[in-house]
All heavy atoms as a GROMACS GRO file, in nm:
protein
  552
    1PHE      N    1  -0.666   0.272   2.557
    1PHE     CA    2  -0.671   0.300   2.415
    1PHE      C    3  -0.676   0.451   2.396
    1PHE      O    4  -0.784   0.510   2.398
    1PHE     CB    5  -0.791   0.232   2.352
    1PHE     CG    6  -0.786   0.082   2.365
    1PHE    CD1    7  -0.849   0.017   2.469
    1PHE    CD2    8  -0.714   0.008   2.274
    1PHE    CE1    9  -0.844  -0.120   2.481
    1PHE    CE2   10  -0.708  -0.131   2.285
    1PHE     CZ   11  -0.773  -0.194   2.390
    2PRO      N   12  -0.560   0.514   2.380
    2PRO     CA   13  -0.555   0.659   2.366
    2PRO      C   14  -0.646   0.708   2.253
    2PRO      O   15  -0.661   0.645   2.150
    2PRO     CB   16  -0.409   0.687   2.332
    2PRO     CG   17  -0.334   0.564   2.368
    2PRO     CD   18  -0.431   0.451   2.362
    3GLU      N   19  -0.706   0.820   2.277
    3GLU     CA   20  -0.791   0.889   2.180
    3GLU      C   21  -0.919   0.814   2.144
    3GLU      O   22  -0.986   0.848   2.048
    3GLU     CB   23  -0.712   0.923   2.053
    3GLU     CG   24  -0.592   1.014   2.081
    3GLU     CD   25  -0.516   1.050   1.958
    3GLU    OE1   26  -0.571   1.046   1.847
    3GLU    OE2   27  -0.397   1.085   1.971
    4CYS      N   28  -0.954   0.711   2.220
    4CYS     CA   29  -1.081   0.639   2.198
    4CYS      C   30  -1.171   0.663   2.319
    4CYS      O   31  -1.123   0.666   2.433
    4CYS     CB   32  -1.057   0.490   2.185
    4CYS     SG   33  -0.970   0.441   2.035
    5GLU      N   34  -1.300   0.676   2.292
    5GLU     CA   35  -1.395   0.686   2.402
    5GLU      C   36  -1.402   0.550   2.472
    5GLU      O   37  -1.380   0.446   2.410
    5GLU     CB   38  -1.534   0.722   2.349
    5GLU     CG   39  -1.544   0.862   2.293
    5GLU     CD   40  -1.683   0.893   2.240
    5GLU    OE1   41  -1.775   0.810   2.252
    5GLU    OE2   42  -1.698   1.002   2.184
    6ILE      N   43  -1.436   0.551   2.598
    6ILE     CA   44  -1.452   0.427   2.672
    6ILE      C   45  -1.560   0.343   2.603
    6ILE      O   46  -1.670   0.391   2.579
    6ILE     CB   47  -1.490   0.454   2.819
    6ILE    CG1   48  -1.372   0.522   2.890
    6ILE    CG2   49  -1.529   0.325   2.890
    6ILE    CD1   50  -1.402   0.567   3.030
    7GLY      N   51  -1.526   0.221   2.570
    7GLY     CA   52  -1.620   0.132   2.504
    7GLY      C   53  -1.633   0.155   2.355
    7GLY      O   54  -1.709   0.087   2.288
    8GLY      N   55  -1.560   0.250   2.300
    8GLY     CA   56  -1.572   0.282   2.158
    8GLY      C   57  -1.449   0.244   2.077
    8GLY      O   58  -1.435   0.287   1.964
    9MET      N   59  -1.362   0.162   2.134
    9MET     CA   60  -1.237   0.131   2.064
    9MET      C   61  -1.262   0.036   1.948
    9MET      O   62  -1.344  -0.054   1.956
    9MET     CB   63  -1.133   0.075   2.159
    9MET     CG   64  -1.167  -0.056   2.222
    9MET     SD   65  -1.267  -0.022   2.365
    9MET     CE   66  -1.266  -0.178   2.445
   10PRO      N   67  -1.189   0.057   1.839
   10PRO     CA   68  -1.200  -0.033   1.724
   10PRO      C   69  -1.128  -0.165   1.752
   10PRO      O   70  -1.047  -0.173   1.844
   10PRO     CB   71  -1.131   0.045   1.611
   10PRO     CG   72  -1.037   0.137   1.681
   10PRO     CD   73  -1.099   0.169   1.814
   11PRO      N   74  -1.154  -0.270   1.673
   11PRO     CA   75  -1.096  -0.402   1.700
   11PRO      C   76  -0.954  -0.420   1.646
   11PRO      O   77  -0.924  -0.519   1.579
   11PRO     CB   78  -1.195  -0.495   1.629
   11PRO     CG   79  -1.238  -0.416   1.511
   11PRO     CD   80  -1.248  -0.273   1.563
   12PHE      N   81  -0.869  -0.324   1.673
   12PHE     CA   82  -0.731  -0.332   1.626
   12PHE      C   83  -0.635  -0.341   1.745
   12PHE      O   84  -0.543  -0.261   1.759
   12PHE     CB   85  -0.697  -0.212   1.538
   12PHE     CG   86  -0.778  -0.206   1.412
   12PHE    CD1   87  -0.878  -0.113   1.398
   12PHE    CD2   88  -0.756  -0.297   1.310
   12PHE    CE1   89  -0.954  -0.108   1.283
   12PHE    CE2   90  -0.832  -0.293   1.193
   12PHE     CZ   91  -0.931  -0.198   1.180
   13GLY      N   92  -0.659  -0.439   1.831
   13GLY     CA   93  -0.572  -0.458   1.948
   13GLY      C   94  -0.428  -0.478   1.909
   13GLY      O   95  -0.337  -0.446   1.986
   14ASN      N   96  -0.405  -0.531   1.788
   14ASN     CA   97  -0.268  -0.553   1.742
   14ASN      C   98  -0.187  -0.423   1.740
   14ASN      O   99  -0.066  -0.425   1.756
   14ASN     CB  100  -0.268  -0.619   1.604
   14ASN     CG  101  -0.341  -0.537   1.499
   14ASN    OD1  102  -0.452  -0.489   1.523
   14ASN    ND2  103  -0.282  -0.522   1.384
   15LEU      N  104  -0.253  -0.310   1.723
   15LEU     CA  105  -0.182  -0.180   1.723
   15LEU      C  106  -0.133  -0.144   1.863
   15LEU      O  107  -0.048  -0.056   1.879
   15LEU     CB  108  -0.274  -0.070   1.671
   15LEU     CG  109  -0.321  -0.086   1.526
   15LEU    CD1  110  -0.417   0.027   1.490
   15LEU    CD2  111  -0.203  -0.090   1.431
   16PHE      N  112  -0.190  -0.210   1.964
   16PHE     CA  113  -0.154  -0.182   2.103
   16PHE      C  114  -0.083  -0.301   2.167
   16PHE      O  115  -0.071  -0.310   2.288
   16PHE     CB  116  -0.281  -0.147   2.183
   16PHE     CG  117  -0.355  -0.030   2.127
   16PHE    CD1  118  -0.462  -0.048   2.042
   16PHE    CD2  119  -0.315   0.100   2.157
   16PHE    CE1  120  -0.531   0.061   1.989
   16PHE    CE2  121  -0.382   0.209   2.104
   16PHE     CZ  122  -0.490   0.189   2.020
   17GLY      N  123  -0.038  -0.395   2.084
   17GLY     CA  124   0.034  -0.511   2.135
   17GLY      C  125  -0.056  -0.615   2.200
   17GLY      O  126  -0.009  -0.695   2.280
   18LEU      N  127  -0.186  -0.613   2.167
   18LEU     CA  128  -0.281  -0.707   2.226
   18LEU      C  129  -0.329  -0.808   2.122
   18LEU      O  130  -0.348  -0.772   2.006
   18LEU     CB  131  -0.403  -0.631   2.280
   18LEU     CG  132  -0.375  -0.529   2.389
   18LEU    CD1  133  -0.501  -0.447   2.418
   18LEU    CD2  134  -0.328  -0.600   2.515
   19PRO      N  135  -0.351  -0.932   2.163
   19PRO     CA  136  -0.404  -1.029   2.068
   19PRO      C  137  -0.550  -0.997   2.038
   19PRO      O  138  -0.620  -0.938   2.120
   19PRO     CB  139  -0.392  -1.163   2.141
   19PRO     CG  140  -0.392  -1.128   2.286
   19PRO     CD  141  -0.328  -0.991   2.295
   20VAL      N  142  -0.595  -1.034   1.919
   20VAL     CA  143  -0.734  -1.013   1.878
   20VAL      C  144  -0.794  -1.150   1.850
   20VAL      O  145  -0.735  -1.230   1.777
   20VAL     CB  146  -0.742  -0.923   1.753
   20VAL    CG1  147  -0.886  -0.909   1.705
   20VAL    CG2  148  -0.681  -0.787   1.781
   21TYR      N  149  -0.910  -1.176   1.909
   21TYR     CA  150  -0.978  -1.303   1.892
   21TYR      C  151  -1.111  -1.279   1.820
   21TYR      O  152  -1.180  -1.182   1.851
   21TYR     CB  153  -1.007  -1.368   2.028
   21TYR     CG  154  -0.882  -1.396   2.106
   21TYR    CD1  155  -0.835  -1.305   2.201
   21TYR    CD2  156  -0.809  -1.512   2.085
   21TYR    CE1  157  -0.719  -1.330   2.273
   21TYR    CE2  158  -0.692  -1.538   2.156
   21TYR     CZ  159  -0.649  -1.446   2.250
   21TYR     OH  160  -0.534  -1.471   2.320
   22VAL      N  161  -1.144  -1.366   1.726
   22VAL     CA  162  -1.273  -1.357   1.658
   22VAL      C  163  -1.337  -1.496   1.655
   22VAL      O  164  -1.268  -1.598   1.648
   22VAL     CB  165  -1.264  -1.302   1.514
   22VAL    CG1  166  -1.207  -1.162   1.513
   22VAL    CG2  167  -1.184  -1.392   1.425
   23ASP      N  168  -1.469  -1.498   1.660
   23ASP     CA  169  -1.545  -1.621   1.649
   23ASP      C  170  -1.549  -1.664   1.502
   23ASP      O  171  -1.555  -1.578   1.413
   23ASP     CB  172  -1.687  -1.598   1.701
   23ASP     CG  173  -1.762  -1.728   1.720
   23ASP    OD1  174  -1.750  -1.787   1.828
   23ASP    OD2  175  -1.831  -1.771   1.624
   24PRO      N  176  -1.544  -1.794   1.473
   24PRO     CA  177  -1.551  -1.840   1.333
   24PRO      C  178  -1.673  -1.788   1.257
   24PRO      O  179  -1.667  -1.771   1.136
   24PRO     CB  180  -1.555  -1.992   1.346
   24PRO     CG  181  -1.503  -2.023   1.480
   24PRO     CD  182  -1.532  -1.905   1.566
   25ALA      N  183  -1.781  -1.761   1.327
   25ALA     CA  184  -1.902  -1.711   1.260
   25ALA      C  185  -1.876  -1.577   1.192
   25ALA      O  186  -1.940  -1.546   1.091
   25ALA     CB  187  -2.016  -1.696   1.361
   26LEU      N  188  -1.782  -1.501   1.241
   26LEU     CA  189  -1.752  -1.370   1.181
   26LEU      C  190  -1.695  -1.387   1.040
   26LEU      O  191  -1.716  -1.303   0.954
   26LEU     CB  192  -1.653  -1.293   1.269
   26LEU     CG  193  -1.643  -1.144   1.247
   26LEU    CD1  194  -1.776  -1.076   1.278
   26LEU    CD2  195  -1.534  -1.084   1.333
   27GLU      N  196  -1.628  -1.498   1.016
   27GLU     CA  197  -1.568  -1.523   0.885
   27GLU      C  198  -1.674  -1.548   0.777
   27GLU      O  199  -1.643  -1.542   0.658
   27GLU     CB  200  -1.474  -1.643   0.891
   27GLU     CG  201  -1.354  -1.619   0.979
   27GLU     CD  202  -1.257  -1.736   0.978
   27GLU    OE1  203  -1.299  -1.848   1.013
   27GLU    OE2  204  -1.140  -1.714   0.942
   28GLU      N  205  -1.796  -1.574   0.818
   28GLU     CA  206  -1.904  -1.601   0.723
   28GLU      C  207  -1.958  -1.473   0.658
   28GLU      O  208  -2.025  -1.480   0.556
   28GLU     CB  209  -2.018  -1.674   0.793
   28GLU     CG  210  -1.977  -1.811   0.845
   28GLU     CD  211  -2.084  -1.877   0.928
   28GLU    OE1  212  -2.199  -1.829   0.928
   28GLU    OE2  213  -2.052  -1.977   0.996
   29ASP      N  214  -1.930  -1.359   0.718
   29ASP     CA  215  -1.980  -1.231   0.666
   29ASP      C  216  -1.877  -1.166   0.575
   29ASP      O  217  -1.758  -1.165   0.604
   29ASP     CB  218  -2.014  -1.136   0.781
   29ASP     CG  219  -2.125  -1.189   0.869
   29ASP    OD1  220  -2.220  -1.248   0.814
   29ASP    OD2  221  -2.117  -1.172   0.991
   30GLU      N  222  -1.925  -1.108   0.466
   30GLU     CA  223  -1.834  -1.039   0.375
   30GLU      C  224  -1.780  -0.912   0.439
   30GLU      O  225  -1.663  -0.879   0.426
   30GLU     CB  226  -1.905  -1.005   0.244
   30GLU     CG  227  -1.812  -0.939   0.144
   30GLU     CD  228  -1.878  -0.912   0.010
   30GLU    OE1  229  -1.973  -0.984  -0.026
   30GLU    OE2  230  -1.834  -0.819  -0.058
   31SER      N  231  -1.868  -0.839   0.510
   31SER     CA  232  -1.829  -0.714   0.576
   31SER      C  233  -1.855  -0.722   0.725
   31SER      O  234  -1.944  -0.792   0.770
   31SER     CB  235  -1.909  -0.596   0.519
   31SER     OG  236  -1.880  -0.577   0.383
   32ILE      N  237  -1.774  -0.649   0.800
   32ILE     CA  238  -1.796  -0.635   0.943
   32ILE      C  239  -1.811  -0.486   0.974
   32ILE      O  240  -1.767  -0.400   0.897
   32ILE     CB  241  -1.681  -0.696   1.026
   32ILE    CG1  242  -1.546  -0.630   0.992
   32ILE    CG2  243  -1.675  -0.847   1.004
   32ILE    CD1  244  -1.433  -0.673   1.084
   33PHE      N  245  -1.875  -0.456   1.085
   33PHE     CA  246  -1.898  -0.319   1.129
   33PHE      C  247  -1.846  -0.306   1.271
   33PHE      O  248  -1.863  -0.396   1.352
   33PHE     CB  249  -2.048  -0.287   1.127
   33PHE     CG  250  -2.109  -0.294   0.990
   33PHE    CD1  251  -2.149  -0.416   0.936
   33PHE    CD2  252  -2.126  -0.180   0.914
   33PHE    CE1  253  -2.206  -0.424   0.810
   33PHE    CE2  254  -2.183  -0.186   0.788
   33PHE     CZ  255  -2.223  -0.308   0.736
   34PHE      N  256  -1.782  -0.193   1.302
   34PHE     CA  257  -1.730  -0.172   1.436
   34PHE      C  258  -1.717  -0.024   1.468
   34PHE      O  259  -1.723   0.060   1.379
   34PHE     CB  260  -1.594  -0.243   1.454
   34PHE     CG  261  -1.493  -0.212   1.346
   34PHE    CD1  262  -1.411  -0.101   1.356
   34PHE    CD2  263  -1.480  -0.295   1.235
   34PHE    CE1  264  -1.318  -0.072   1.257
   34PHE    CE2  265  -1.387  -0.268   1.137
   34PHE     CZ  266  -1.306  -0.156   1.148
   35ASN      N  267  -1.700   0.005   1.596
   35ASN     CA  268  -1.683   0.144   1.641
   35ASN      C  269  -1.556   0.202   1.582
   35ASN      O  270  -1.457   0.131   1.562
   35ASN     CB  271  -1.674   0.151   1.793
   35ASN     CG  272  -1.803   0.116   1.861
   35ASN    OD1  273  -1.910   0.141   1.808
   35ASN    ND2  274  -1.794   0.058   1.979
   36ALA      N  275  -1.559   0.332   1.560
   36ALA     CA  276  -1.443   0.402   1.503
   36ALA      C  277  -1.370   0.484   1.609
   36ALA      O  278  -1.317   0.590   1.581
   36ALA     CB  279  -1.488   0.492   1.389
   37GLY      N  280  -1.369   0.434   1.732
   37GLY     CA  281  -1.301   0.506   1.839
   37GLY      C  282  -1.395   0.593   1.921
   37GLY      O  283  -1.354   0.654   2.018
   38ASN      N  284  -1.522   0.596   1.880
   38ASN     CA  285  -1.622   0.674   1.954
   38ASN      C  286  -1.757   0.605   1.939
   38ASN      O  287  -1.765   0.497   1.882
   38ASN     CB  288  -1.626   0.819   1.903
   38ASN     CG  289  -1.658   0.827   1.756
   38ASN    OD1  290  -1.756   0.771   1.708
   38ASN    ND2  291  -1.574   0.897   1.680
   39HIS      N  292  -1.860   0.668   1.990
   39HIS     CA  293  -1.994   0.608   1.983
   39HIS      C  294  -2.081   0.674   1.876
   39HIS      O  295  -2.202   0.651   1.872
   39HIS     CB  296  -2.062   0.616   2.120
   39HIS     CG  297  -1.989   0.538   2.225
   39HIS    ND1  298  -1.994   0.400   2.232
   39HIS    CD2  299  -1.906   0.576   2.324
   39HIS    CE1  300  -1.920   0.358   2.332
   39HIS    NE2  301  -1.864   0.462   2.388
   40LEU      N  302  -2.022   0.752   1.791
   40LEU     CA  303  -2.099   0.821   1.687
   40LEU      C  304  -2.068   0.769   1.547
   40LEU      O  305  -2.152   0.780   1.458
   40LEU     CB  306  -2.070   0.972   1.692
   40LEU     CG  307  -2.107   1.042   1.822
   40LEU    CD1  308  -2.061   1.187   1.818
   40LEU    CD2  309  -2.255   1.033   1.848
   41GLN      N  310  -1.951   0.716   1.527
   41GLN     CA  311  -1.910   0.673   1.393
   41GLN      C  312  -1.891   0.522   1.389
   41GLN      O  313  -1.840   0.462   1.483
   41GLN     CB  314  -1.779   0.742   1.353
   41GLN     CG  315  -1.793   0.893   1.345
   41GLN     CD  316  -1.660   0.960   1.329
   41GLN    OE1  317  -1.566   0.931   1.402
   41GLN    NE2  318  -1.652   1.049   1.231
   42THR      N  319  -1.931   0.463   1.277
   42THR     CA  320  -1.916   0.320   1.255
   42THR      C  321  -1.835   0.299   1.128
   42THR      O  322  -1.850   0.371   1.031
   42THR     CB  323  -2.055   0.254   1.238
   42THR    OG1  324  -2.132   0.280   1.356
   42THR    CG2  325  -2.044   0.106   1.217
   43VAL      N  326  -1.749   0.200   1.132
   43VAL     CA  327  -1.667   0.165   1.017
   43VAL      C  328  -1.719   0.034   0.959
   43VAL      O  329  -1.750  -0.059   1.032
   43VAL     CB  330  -1.518   0.148   1.056
   43VAL    CG1  331  -1.436   0.096   0.941
   43VAL    CG2  332  -1.462   0.279   1.108
   44ARG      N  333  -1.727   0.028   0.827
   44ARG     CA  334  -1.759  -0.096   0.757
   44ARG      C  335  -1.634  -0.138   0.683
   44ARG      O  336  -1.570  -0.058   0.614
   44ARG     CB  337  -1.872  -0.071   0.657
   44ARG     CG  338  -1.904  -0.193   0.573
   44ARG     CD  339  -2.013  -0.160   0.476
   44ARG     NE  340  -2.022  -0.265   0.376
   44ARG     CZ  341  -2.090  -0.255   0.265
   44ARG    NH1  342  -2.157  -0.144   0.237
   44ARG    NH2  343  -2.092  -0.352   0.180
   45MET      N  344  -1.596  -0.264   0.700
   45MET     CA  345  -1.473  -0.314   0.638
   45MET      C  346  -1.496  -0.457   0.590
   45MET      O  347  -1.568  -0.533   0.655
   45MET     CB  348  -1.360  -0.311   0.742
   45MET     CG  349  -1.230  -0.369   0.698
   45MET     SD  350  -1.106  -0.365   0.830
   45MET     CE  351  -1.010  -0.226   0.774
   46ARG      N  352  -1.435  -0.492   0.479
   46ARG     CA  353  -1.442  -0.631   0.434
   46ARG      C  354  -1.369  -0.718   0.536
   46ARG      O  355  -1.258  -0.684   0.580
   46ARG     CB  356  -1.375  -0.646   0.298
   46ARG     CG  357  -1.457  -0.588   0.184
   46ARG     CD  358  -1.396  -0.616   0.046
   46ARG     NE  359  -1.349  -0.753   0.036
   46ARG     CZ  360  -1.227  -0.787  -0.007
   46ARG    NH1  361  -1.142  -0.695  -0.046
   46ARG    NH2  362  -1.191  -0.914  -0.014
   47TYR      N  363  -1.431  -0.829   0.574
   47TYR     CA  364  -1.368  -0.916   0.673
   47TYR      C  365  -1.230  -0.964   0.624
   47TYR      O  366  -1.136  -0.971   0.703
   47TYR     CB  367  -1.456  -1.037   0.709
   47TYR     CG  368  -1.385  -1.126   0.806
   47TYR    CD1  369  -1.377  -1.091   0.940
   47TYR    CD2  370  -1.316  -1.239   0.765
   47TYR    CE1  371  -1.306  -1.168   1.030
   47TYR    CE2  372  -1.246  -1.318   0.854
   47TYR     CZ  373  -1.242  -1.282   0.986
   47TYR     OH  374  -1.170  -1.357   1.076
   48GLY      N  375  -1.219  -0.993   0.496
   48GLY     CA  376  -1.090  -1.037   0.441
   48GLY      C  377  -0.980  -0.935   0.463
   48GLY      O  378  -0.866  -0.971   0.495
   49ASP      N  379  -1.012  -0.807   0.448
   49ASP     CA  380  -0.913  -0.701   0.472
   49ASP      C  381  -0.877  -0.693   0.620
   49ASP      O  382  -0.760  -0.678   0.656
   49ASP     CB  383  -0.966  -0.565   0.425
   49ASP     CG  384  -0.983  -0.559   0.274
   49ASP    OD1  385  -0.918  -0.637   0.202
   49ASP    OD2  386  -1.063  -0.474   0.228
   50PHE      N  387  -0.979  -0.704   0.706
   50PHE     CA  388  -0.956  -0.703   0.850
   50PHE      C  389  -0.863  -0.819   0.889
   50PHE      O  390  -0.766  -0.800   0.962
   50PHE     CB  391  -1.089  -0.712   0.925
   50PHE     CG  392  -1.075  -0.733   1.072
   50PHE    CD1  393  -1.042  -0.629   1.156
   50PHE    CD2  394  -1.095  -0.859   1.127
   50PHE    CE1  395  -1.029  -0.648   1.293
   50PHE    CE2  396  -1.082  -0.880   1.263
   50PHE     CZ  397  -1.049  -0.775   1.346
   51LYS      N  398  -0.894  -0.938   0.837
   51LYS     CA  399  -0.815  -1.056   0.870
   51LYS      C  400  -0.670  -1.040   0.825
   51LYS      O  401  -0.577  -1.077   0.897
   51LYS     CB  402  -0.878  -1.179   0.803
   51LYS     CG  403  -0.812  -1.309   0.838
   51LYS     CD  404  -0.888  -1.425   0.778
   51LYS     CE  405  -0.821  -1.557   0.813
   51LYS     NZ  406  -0.897  -1.670   0.761
   52GLU      N  407  -0.650  -0.982   0.708
   52GLU     CA  408  -0.514  -0.961   0.657
   52GLU      C  409  -0.437  -0.859   0.741
   52GLU      O  410  -0.318  -0.877   0.769
   52GLU     CB  411  -0.522  -0.913   0.513
   52GLU     CG  412  -0.388  -0.903   0.445
   52GLU     CD  413  -0.400  -0.863   0.298
   52GLU    OE1  414  -0.494  -0.910   0.231
   52GLU    OE2  415  -0.316  -0.783   0.253
   53LEU      N  416  -0.504  -0.753   0.784
   53LEU     CA  417  -0.438  -0.647   0.862
   53LEU      C  418  -0.412  -0.686   1.007
   53LEU      O  419  -0.306  -0.657   1.061
   53LEU     CB  420  -0.523  -0.520   0.860
   53LEU     CG  421  -0.532  -0.444   0.729
   53LEU    CD1  422  -0.640  -0.337   0.738
   53LEU    CD2  423  -0.398  -0.382   0.696
   54VAL      N  424  -0.510  -0.749   1.069
   54VAL     CA  425  -0.504  -0.775   1.213
   54VAL      C  426  -0.449  -0.913   1.246
   54VAL      O  427  -0.387  -0.933   1.350
   54VAL     CB  428  -0.645  -0.756   1.275
   54VAL    CG1  429  -0.646  -0.788   1.423
   54VAL    CG2  430  -0.693  -0.613   1.252
   55LYS      N  431  -0.472  -1.010   1.157
   55LYS     CA  432  -0.431  -1.148   1.181
   55LYS      C  433  -0.488  -1.200   1.314
   55LYS      O  434  -0.414  -1.243   1.403
   55LYS     CB  435  -0.280  -1.164   1.176
   55LYS     CG  436  -0.225  -1.121   1.041
   55LYS     CD  437  -0.081  -1.151   1.023
   55LYS     CE  438  -0.024  -1.112   0.890
   55LYS     NZ  439  -0.091  -1.027   0.801
   56PRO      N  440  -0.622  -1.197   1.326
   56PRO     CA  441  -0.683  -1.240   1.451
   56PRO      C  442  -0.673  -1.391   1.472
   56PRO      O  443  -0.658  -1.468   1.377
   56PRO     CB  444  -0.830  -1.199   1.433
   56PRO     CG  445  -0.851  -1.209   1.285
   56PRO     CD  446  -0.721  -1.161   1.225
   57VAL      N  447  -0.682  -1.432   1.596
   57VAL     CA  448  -0.689  -1.573   1.632
   57VAL      C  449  -0.836  -1.613   1.623
   57VAL      O  450  -0.921  -1.551   1.686
   57VAL     CB  451  -0.636  -1.598   1.775
   57VAL    CG1  452  -0.650  -1.743   1.814
   57VAL    CG2  453  -0.491  -1.550   1.786
   58VAL      N  454  -0.865  -1.713   1.540
   58VAL     CA  455  -1.003  -1.758   1.523
   58VAL      C  456  -1.029  -1.870   1.622
   58VAL      O  457  -0.963  -1.975   1.618
   58VAL     CB  458  -1.029  -1.805   1.379
   58VAL    CG1  459  -1.173  -1.850   1.362
   58VAL    CG2  460  -0.995  -1.693   1.280
   59VAL      N  461  -1.123  -1.847   1.713
   59VAL     CA  462  -1.154  -1.943   1.818
   59VAL      C  463  -1.302  -1.930   1.853
   59VAL      O  464  -1.355  -1.819   1.855
   59VAL     CB  465  -1.064  -1.919   1.942
   59VAL    CG1  466  -1.082  -1.780   1.997
   59VAL    CG2  467  -1.084  -2.022   2.048
   60PRO      N  468  -1.370  -2.042   1.878
   60PRO     CA  469  -1.512  -2.032   1.916
   60PRO      C  470  -1.528  -1.951   2.044
   60PRO      O  471  -1.469  -1.982   2.147
   60PRO     CB  472  -1.555  -2.177   1.937
   60PRO     CG  473  -1.456  -2.259   1.861
   60PRO     CD  474  -1.327  -2.182   1.868
   61LEU      N  475  -1.605  -1.845   2.036
   61LEU     CA  476  -1.628  -1.757   2.152
   61LEU      C  477  -1.770  -1.771   2.206
   61LEU      O  478  -1.800  -1.720   2.314
   61LEU     CB  479  -1.603  -1.612   2.113
   61LEU     CG  480  -1.461  -1.580   2.067
   61LEU    CD1  481  -1.452  -1.437   2.016
   61LEU    CD2  482  -1.361  -1.604   2.180
   62THR      N  483  -1.855  -1.838   2.131
   62THR     CA  484  -1.993  -1.859   2.174
   62THR      C  485  -2.028  -2.006   2.154
   62THR      O  486  -1.959  -2.080   2.085
   62THR     CB  487  -2.092  -1.774   2.092
   62THR    OG1  488  -2.082  -1.814   1.954
   62THR    CG2  489  -2.060  -1.626   2.103
   63SER      N  490  -2.134  -2.045   2.216
   63SER     CA  491  -2.182  -2.183   2.196
   63SER      C  492  -2.333  -2.178   2.176
   63SER      O  493  -2.401  -2.093   2.232
   63SER     CB  494  -2.145  -2.272   2.312
   63SER     OG  495  -2.208  -2.226   2.432
   64GLU      N  496  -2.381  -2.271   2.098
   64GLU     CA  497  -2.524  -2.278   2.077
   64GLU      C  498  -2.587  -2.352   2.193
   64GLU      O  499  -2.532  -2.449   2.242
   64GLU     CB  500  -2.556  -2.353   1.948
   64GLU     CG  501  -2.515  -2.278   1.824
   64GLU     CD  502  -2.558  -2.352   1.697
   64GLU    OE1  503  -2.665  -2.417   1.700
   64GLU    OE2  504  -2.484  -2.345   1.599
   65LYS      N  505  -2.702  -2.302   2.235
   65LYS     CA  506  -2.774  -2.372   2.339
   65LYS      C  507  -2.843  -2.492   2.277
   65LYS      O  508  -2.906  -2.482   2.173
   65LYS     CB  509  -2.878  -2.281   2.404
   65LYS     CG  510  -2.815  -2.171   2.486
   65LYS     CD  511  -2.923  -2.093   2.558
   65LYS     CE  512  -2.859  -1.986   2.645
   65LYS     NZ  513  -2.958  -1.912   2.720
   66ARG      N  514  -2.827  -2.605   2.340
   66ARG     CA  515  -2.890  -2.726   2.289
   66ARG      C  516  -3.029  -2.739   2.352
   66ARG      O  517  -3.046  -2.715   2.470
   66ARG     CB  518  -2.806  -2.848   2.323
   66ARG     CG  519  -2.672  -2.844   2.256
   66ARG     CD  520  -2.591  -2.966   2.297
   66ARG     NE  521  -2.456  -2.952   2.244
   66ARG     CZ  522  -2.400  -3.042   2.167
   66ARG    NH1  523  -2.465  -3.151   2.135
   66ARG    NH2  524  -2.277  -3.024   2.123
   67LYS      N  525  -3.123  -2.776   2.267
   67LYS     CA  526  -3.259  -2.798   2.316
   67LYS      C  527  -3.266  -2.934   2.385
   67LYS      O  528  -3.210  -3.031   2.336
   67LYS     CB  529  -3.358  -2.790   2.201
   67LYS     CG  530  -3.367  -2.652   2.140
   67LYS     CD  531  -3.471  -2.650   2.031
   67LYS     CE  532  -3.478  -2.510   1.971
   67LYS     NZ  533  -3.577  -2.505   1.863
   68LYS      N  534  -3.335  -2.936   2.497
   68LYS     CA  535  -3.353  -3.062   2.567
   68LYS      C  536  -3.463  -3.142   2.501
   68LYS      O  537  -3.562  -3.087   2.455
   68LYS     CB  538  -3.387  -3.036   2.713
   68LYS     CG  539  -3.274  -2.971   2.790
   68LYS     CD  540  -3.310  -2.953   2.934
   68LYS     CE  541  -3.196  -2.887   3.010
   68LYS     NZ  542  -3.229  -2.869   3.149
   69ALA      N  543  -3.442  -3.272   2.497
   69ALA     CA  544  -3.544  -3.360   2.441
   69ALA      C  545  -3.666  -3.360   2.532
   69ALA      O  546  -3.653  -3.352   2.656
   69ALA     CB  547  -3.490  -3.501   2.426
   70ALA      N  548  -3.782  -3.371   2.474
   70ALA     CA  549  -3.906  -3.369   2.552
   70ALA      C  550  -3.926  -3.499   2.625
   70ALA      O  551  -3.880  -3.601   2.596
   70ALA     CB  552  -4.024  -3.342   2.462
   0.00000   0.00000   0.00000
């Protein structure tokens, strides 16, 4: 990711020809926050705008731990 610090890349893989995946839980938030290419700046964006621009694939990325019955 040119011009981005290691680990500081924003979630716009589509700009680099990469697919972007998001968990369905992210759709529940009005705004999302992410790195702005470095570790000092944060971007706040409406999730709807992000979804329109990036067209991410929505797929469960986490699972809830189930409690065992006593």
